[in-house]
C-alpha positions in Angstrom: -23.5 179.6 49.1 -23.5 177.0 51.9 -26.4 176.0 54.2 -26.5 174.2 57.5 -29.3 172.2 59.2 -29.4 170.9 62.7 -31.6 167.9 63.8 -31.1 165.1 66.2 -32.7 162.2 68.1 -35.7 160.8 66.2 -37.1 160.7 62.7 -39.6 163.4 63.7 -36.7 165.9 63.8 -34.4 164.3 61.2 -36.7 163.6 58.3 -38.2 167.2 58.1 -34.6 168.5 58.0 -33.8 166.1 55.2 -36.9 167.3 53.3 -35.6 170.8 53.5 -32.2 169.7 52.4 -33.7 168.1 49.3 -35.7 171.2 48.6 -32.5 173.2 48.7 -30.9 170.8 46.2 -33.9 171.1 43.9 -33.4 174.8 43.9 -29.8 174.5 42.7 -27.7 174.1 45.9 -25.0 171.4 45.5 -25.2 168.5 48.0 -21.7 169.3 49.1 -22.8 172.8 50.1 -25.3 171.4 52.7 -24.1 170.2 56.1 -25.9 168.7 59.0 -25.1 169.1 62.7 -26.4 166.3 64.9 -25.7 163.9 67.8 -24.9 160.2 67.8 -28.4 158.8 67.3 -30.2 157.9 64.1 -29.0 161.0 62.3 -25.5 159.7 62.4 -26.3 157.1 59.8 -29.5 158.5 58.2 -28.0 161.8 57.1 -24.9 160.4 55.4 -27.0 157.7 53.8 -29.0 160.5 52.2 -25.8 161.9 50.7 -25.2 164.9 53.0 -22.2 165.9 55.1 -22.6 165.2 58.8 -20.9 166.8 61.7 -21.4 164.9 65.0 -21.6 167.0 68.2 -21.0 165.6 71.6 -24.2 166.8 73.2 -27.2 165.2 74.9 -30.5 166.3 76.5 -31.0 167.6 80.0 -32.0 165.0 82.5 -35.1 166.0 84.4 -34.0 164.4 87.6 -31.4 166.0 89.9 -28.4 164.2 88.3 -24.7 165.1 88.5 -24.5 164.3 84.8 -26.3 167.6 84.1 -23.2 169.4 85.3 -21.3 168.0 82.3 -23.7 169.6 80.0 -22.2 173.0 80.5 -18.9 172.0 79.0 -20.7 170.0 76.3 -22.7 173.0 75.2 -19.7 175.3 75.1 -17.7 172.8 73.0 -20.6 172.2 70.6 -21.3 175.9 70.3 -17.6 176.6 69.5 -17.5 173.8 66.9 -20.6 175.0 65.1 -19.5 178.7 65.2 -16.1 177.8 63.8 -17.5 175.7 61.0 -20.1 178.3 60.0 -17.4 181.1 59.9 -14.8 179.0 58.1 -17.1 177.7 55.5 -19.2 180.8 55.0 -22.6 179.3 55.9 -25.3 181.7 54.7 -28.2 180.4 56.7 -28.9 177.7 59.3 -32.1 176.0 60.2 -32.7 174.0 63.4 -35.5 171.5 64.0 -35.6 171.4 67.8 -34.4 168.9 70.3 -31.4 168.9 72.6 -29.1 170.1 69.9 -31.1 173.3 69.1 -29.7 175.4 72.0 -25.9 175.3 71.3 -26.5 175.4 67.5 -28.7 178.5 67.8 -26.2 180.2 70.1 -23.4 179.5 67.6 -25.4 180.9 64.7 -26.1 184.1 66.7 -22.5 184.6 67.6 -21.3 183.9 64.1 -23.9 186.3 62.6 -25.6 183.6 60.6 -29.4 184.0 59.9 -31.2 181.4 62.0 -34.5 179.7 61.1 -36.5 177.6 63.5 -39.0 174.9 62.7 -41.2 173.4 65.4 -42.7 170.1 64.4 -45.1 169.6 67.4 -48.2 171.4 68.5 -46.7 171.9 72.0 -43.2 173.5 71.5 -40.2 172.0 73.2 -38.2 173.9 75.8 -35.2 174.5 73.5 -37.3 176.0 70.8 -39.1 178.3 73.2 -35.7 179.6 74.4 -34.2 180.3 71.0 -37.3 181.9 69.3 -36.0 185.4 70.1 -32.8 184.7 68.2 -34.5 183.5 65.0 -34.7 185.4 61.8 -38.0 183.5 61.1 -40.0 180.9 63.0 -42.1 178.2 61.2 -44.5 175.9 63.0 -46.4 172.8 61.9 -49.6 173.3 63.9 -51.7 176.3 64.8 -51.4 175.5 68.5 -47.6 176.1 68.4 -48.2 179.5 66.8 -49.8 180.7 70.1 -46.6 180.0 71.9 -43.9 180.7 69.4 -45.6 183.0 66.9 -44.2 182.6 63.4 -45.9 181.1 60.3 -47.9 177.9 60.1 -46.5 175.9 57.3 -47.0 172.2 58.3 -44.2 169.7 58.6 -41.6 169.4 55.8 -42.2 166.1 54.1 -40.3 163.8 51.7 -41.2 164.4 48.1 -42.7 161.0 47.7 -45.4 162.0 50.2 -45.8 165.5 48.9 -46.7 164.0 45.5 -48.6 161.0 47.0 -51.2 159.4 44.7 -52.9 156.4 46.3 -54.5 155.1 43.2 -51.3 155.2 41.2 -49.3 153.5 44.0 -51.9 151.0 45.2 -51.1 148.0 43.0 -47.3 148.3 43.6 -47.8 148.9 47.3 -50.0 145.8 47.8 -47.6 143.7 45.8 -44.7 145.0 48.0 -46.4 143.4 51.1 -47.7 140.3 49.3 -51.4 141.3 49.5 -54.3 141.1 47.1 -55.6 144.3 45.6 -59.2 143.8 46.9 -58.2 143.1 50.5 -59.1 145.7 53.2 -55.8 146.5 54.9 -55.0 147.8 58.4 -51.6 149.5 58.7 -50.0 149.6 62.1 -47.2 152.1 62.7 -45.3 152.7 65.8 -42.7 155.2 64.5 -39.0 154.6 63.8 -38.4 152.8 67.1 -41.7 151.1 67.3 -44.4 151.3 70.0 -44.7 148.4 72.4 -48.3 149.2 73.4 -49.5 149.2 69.7 -47.6 146.0 69.0 -49.3 144.3 72.0 -52.8 145.4 71.0 -52.2 144.3 67.4 -52.7 140.7 68.4 -56.1 141.4 69.9 -57.0 143.3 66.8 -56.0 140.4 64.6 -58.3 138.1 66.5 -61.4 140.3 65.7 -60.8 140.5 62.0 -62.2 138.1 59.3 -59.1 136.5 57.8 -60.8 136.2 54.4 -61.5 140.0 54.1 -58.8 141.8 56.0 -55.0 141.9 56.2 -52.4 143.8 58.3 -49.2 145.6 57.3 -47.2 146.3 60.4 -44.1 148.5 60.8 -43.0 147.1 64.1 -39.8 148.9 64.9 -36.3 147.6 64.8 -36.4 146.2 68.4 -39.8 144.5 68.0 -39.9 142.9 64.6 -39.1 139.3 65.6 -41.7 139.2 68.4 -44.4 140.6 66.1 -43.5 138.2 63.3 -43.9 135.2 65.7 -47.4 136.4 66.6 -48.2 137.1 63.0 -47.2 133.6 62.0 -49.5 132.1 64.6 -52.5 134.4 63.9 -53.8 132.8 60.7 -54.5 136.3 59.2 -52.4 137.8 56.3 -50.0 139.9 58.4 -46.9 141.4 56.7 -44.3 142.6 59.2 -41.3 144.8 58.6 -38.9 146.3 61.2 -38.6 149.7 59.3 -40.0 151.1 56.1 -37.9 153.7 54.3 -40.5 154.1 51.5 -43.5 155.3 53.5 -45.6 156.2 50.5 -46.1 152.4 49.9 -47.2 151.9 53.5 -49.9 154.6 53.3 -50.9 153.5 49.8 -51.4 149.9 50.9 -53.4 150.9 54.1 -57.1 151.6 54.2 -56.9 152.5 57.9 -53.9 153.1 60.1 -53.3 152.5 63.8 -50.5 154.7 65.1 -49.1 157.0 67.7 -49.7 160.7 67.2 -46.2 161.9 66.6 -46.0 165.2 64.7 -44.6 163.7 61.5 -47.0 160.8 61.5 -50.0 163.1 61.9 -48.8 165.3 59.0 -48.2 162.2 56.8 -51.6 160.8 57.6 -53.1 164.2 56.6 -51.3 164.6 53.3 -52.1 160.9 52.3 -55.6 161.4 53.7 -55.5 158.0 55.5 -58.2 157.4 58.1 -56.6 156.6 61.4 -57.0 155.5 65.0 -54.3 157.2 67.0 -53.1 156.4 70.5 -51.0 159.3 71.9 -48.0 158.5 73.9 -49.1 158.6 77.5 -45.8 159.9 78.9 -45.3 162.6 76.2 -44.2 166.0 77.5 -47.2 168.3 78.1 -49.4 165.7 76.3 -47.9 166.9 73.0 -49.0 163.9 70.9 -52.7 164.4 71.8 -52.2 168.1 70.9 -50.7 167.1 67.5 -53.8 165.1 66.6 -56.4 167.5 68.1 -57.2 169.3 64.9 -57.8 166.2 62.7 -59.7 164.5 65.6 -61.9 167.6 66.0 -62.7 167.6 62.3 -63.4 163.9 62.1 -60.4 162.7 60.2 -59.0 160.7 63.1 -60.3 158.8 66.1 -58.3 159.2 69.3 -58.0 156.5 71.9 -56.1 157.2 75.1 -53.5 154.7 76.2 -55.3 154.0 79.4 -58.3 152.9 77.3 -56.4 151.0 74.7 -58.7 148.0 75.0 -61.2 150.1 73.0 -58.9 150.0 69.9 -60.0 146.7 68.4 -63.7 147.8 68.3 -62.8 151.2 66.9 -60.7 149.7 64.1 -63.3 147.0 63.3 -65.9 149.7 62.8 -63.7 151.7 60.4 -62.5 148.8 58.4 -66.1 147.7 57.8 -67.4 151.1 56.9 -66.2 152.4 53.5 -68.5 155.5 53.7 -67.0 156.5 57.0 -63.5 156.1 55.7 -64.3 158.3 52.7 -65.7 161.0 55.0 -62.6 160.9 57.2 -60.3 161.2 54.2 -62.2 164.3 53.1 -62.0 165.8 56.6 -58.2 166.1 56.3 -58.6 168.9 53.7 -57.6 171.8 56.0 -54.7 169.9 57.6 -52.9 168.6 54.5 -50.0 170.9 54.0 -47.5 170.0 51.4 -45.2 173.0 50.8 -43.4 173.4 54.2 -40.0 172.2 52.9 -40.1 174.6 50.0 -41.1 177.5 52.2 -38.3 176.9 54.6 -35.7 176.4 51.9 -36.8 179.6 50.0 -36.5 181.6 53.3 -33.0 180.3 53.8 -31.9 181.1 50.3 -33.4 184.6 50.6 -31.5 185.3 53.8 -28.3 184.1 52.4 -28.3 186.2 49.2 
């Protein structure tokens, strides 16, 4: 039996889909029997690199301004829908799961017309427009956060995560993780994470944070983003503090194992990863996010004391918030414990089992 997954745009969509694909493989599905539908962004290279077939669709998101380019979307959607429907029928796809974003609409329409059971996973607390539209066509809906359930219904399962994070053991990984970044094991480490593309605001405030820290006690591990690595490295070299910089980290279990506190955005996948690794964090939600969705993603852990939220218009408060956490071991332990009701590790398995059940 063959299965299809659809994800496009950012790691927040693509990596949960890959986690479900890996769960399907663990349950006996051959890699060649799993195919991905996506666009021409990061999924175009990330999915094949993970060993799965990839079908590129010519499709993009709707522009919110009154642009004549939006008229081209009609033909794009029709073409993408026809391609997906034809492949699903020709190859006997038994179930299809979509993970939101601009690709979700045409893929869902294709699954419906081909008679293929459709599964929907919403990663964010505030569901996107595409997912709200296709819920009625779905065999089953899964959501990562309780807030999304109020809009979409369905089952709260968390975000599908890579196996290395599902089985995360900080103590077992700590020595290797610190060595990976050239740090001493007894150093208190701040991890800075801006997501797969980086976060300019966090990279900018990092320099101020570095100036507040005692260079003999603290160090920084910084995933700067592919477009910002060189700039951050220049600042790190001038700072005098131990500051390891990488453009991208494809083994995130080491980043979390090395970090005592994390500064990050509040993307859905990042919030879920912080929860399962029980890493105390200061989060700065993206100010221009649709419907303030990043703040909604973090609202549960913030309410329960696992995270501290600082709004972007008050980002100058970040250095003080971080200095307090880095200096207070007891507070960090309490924050780690506060993640207990938010750490969900079985989402990938749940979605994979539902797909297998529908296809048999």
